[in-house]
C-alpha positions in Angstrom: -44.9 -17.5 -26.0 -43.9 -14.1 -24.9 -46.0 -14.4 -21.7 -44.4 -17.8 -21.0 -40.9 -16.3 -21.4 -41.8 -13.5 -19.1 -43.1 -15.9 -16.5 -39.8 -17.8 -16.8 -37.9 -14.7 -15.9 -36.7 -13.6 -19.3 -36.8 -9.7 -19.5 -36.6 -7.2 -22.3 -33.1 -6.0 -21.4 -31.8 -9.6 -21.8 -33.1 -9.7 -25.3 -31.7 -6.3 -26.1 -28.3 -7.4 -24.8 -28.5 -10.6 -26.9 -29.3 -8.5 -30.0 -26.3 -6.2 -29.4 -24.1 -9.3 -28.7 -25.2 -10.9 -31.9 -24.1 -7.8 -33.9 -20.7 -8.2 -32.4 -20.7 -11.9 -33.0 -21.6 -11.2 -36.7 -18.5 -9.1 -37.2 -16.3 -11.6 -35.3 -17.6 -14.6 -37.3 -17.1 -12.8 -40.6 -13.6 -11.8 -39.7 -12.6 -15.2 -38.3 -14.1 -17.0 -41.3 -12.4 -14.7 -43.8 -9.0 -15.2 -42.0 -9.0 -18.9 -41.2 -11.1 -20.6 -43.8 -9.8 -21.3 -47.3 -13.3 -20.7 -48.9 -12.6 -17.0 -48.9 -14.9 -14.0 -48.7 -18.0 -15.9 -49.9 -17.9 -18.3 -47.0 -17.3 -15.4 -44.6 -20.3 -13.6 -46.0 -22.5 -16.6 -45.4 -21.4 -16.8 -41.8 -21.9 -13.1 -41.2 -25.3 -13.2 -42.8 -26.3 -16.3 -40.8 -25.4 -14.8 -37.4 -26.6 -11.3 -38.5 -30.1 -12.5 -38.9 -30.4 -13.2 -35.2 -30.2 -9.5 -34.1 -33.6 -8.4 -35.4 -35.3 -11.4 -33.8 -33.7 -10.6 -30.4 -34.7 -6.9 -30.7 -38.3 -7.8 -31.7 -38.5 -10.2 -28.8 -37.2 -7.5 -26.5 -39.9 -5.1 -27.7 -42.6 -7.8 -27.1 -41.3 -8.5 -23.7 -41.2 -4.8 -22.9 -44.8 -4.5 -23.8 -45.5 -7.5 -21.6 -43.7 -5.9 -18.7 -45.7 -2.7 -19.1 -48.9 -4.6 -19.4 -48.2 -6.5 -16.2 -47.0 -3.5 -14.3 -49.3 -1.0 -15.9 -52.3 -1.7 -13.8 -53.0 1.0 -11.2 -53.2 -0.1 -7.6 -53.7 1.5 -4.3 -50.6 3.0 -2.7 -51.4 1.7 0.8 -54.3 -0.2 2.2 -57.2 2.1 2.6 -55.5 5.0 0.8 -57.5 7.1 -1.6 -54.7 7.9 -3.9 -53.5 5.5 -6.6 -50.0 4.5 -7.4 -48.9 4.3 -11.0 -46.0 1.8 -11.2 -44.8 3.3 -14.5 -44.0 6.6 -12.8 -41.1 5.0 -11.0 -39.6 4.3 -14.5 -40.4 7.8 -15.7 -43.2 6.6 -18.0 -46.3 8.7 -18.2 -49.7 7.1 -18.6 -53.0 8.8 -19.5 -55.0 10.0 -16.6 -58.3 8.2 -15.9 -59.7 11.1 -13.8 -62.6 11.7 -16.2 -63.5 8.0 -16.5 
């Protein structure tokens, strides 16, 4: 599923953003339900908990997509055609990977 989402163009930063937005939506739904529904705090708590459960799912999917992004981009490839040095695509992002010099 994660691989399919990644191929469809969904990226980890999108899921992280959705997780943060769902936290804000949790607070907003709780406040609005408490203010405008006659059911009181119990009903507001139910709305807040319902929406609040989305955040961990979005963050977990963000982590899984990030791992997919690193797996796809983590392969070492030649810098230029015929070059002897190898380019590490993670270095552009500031991520250090173990050296394979002794392998």
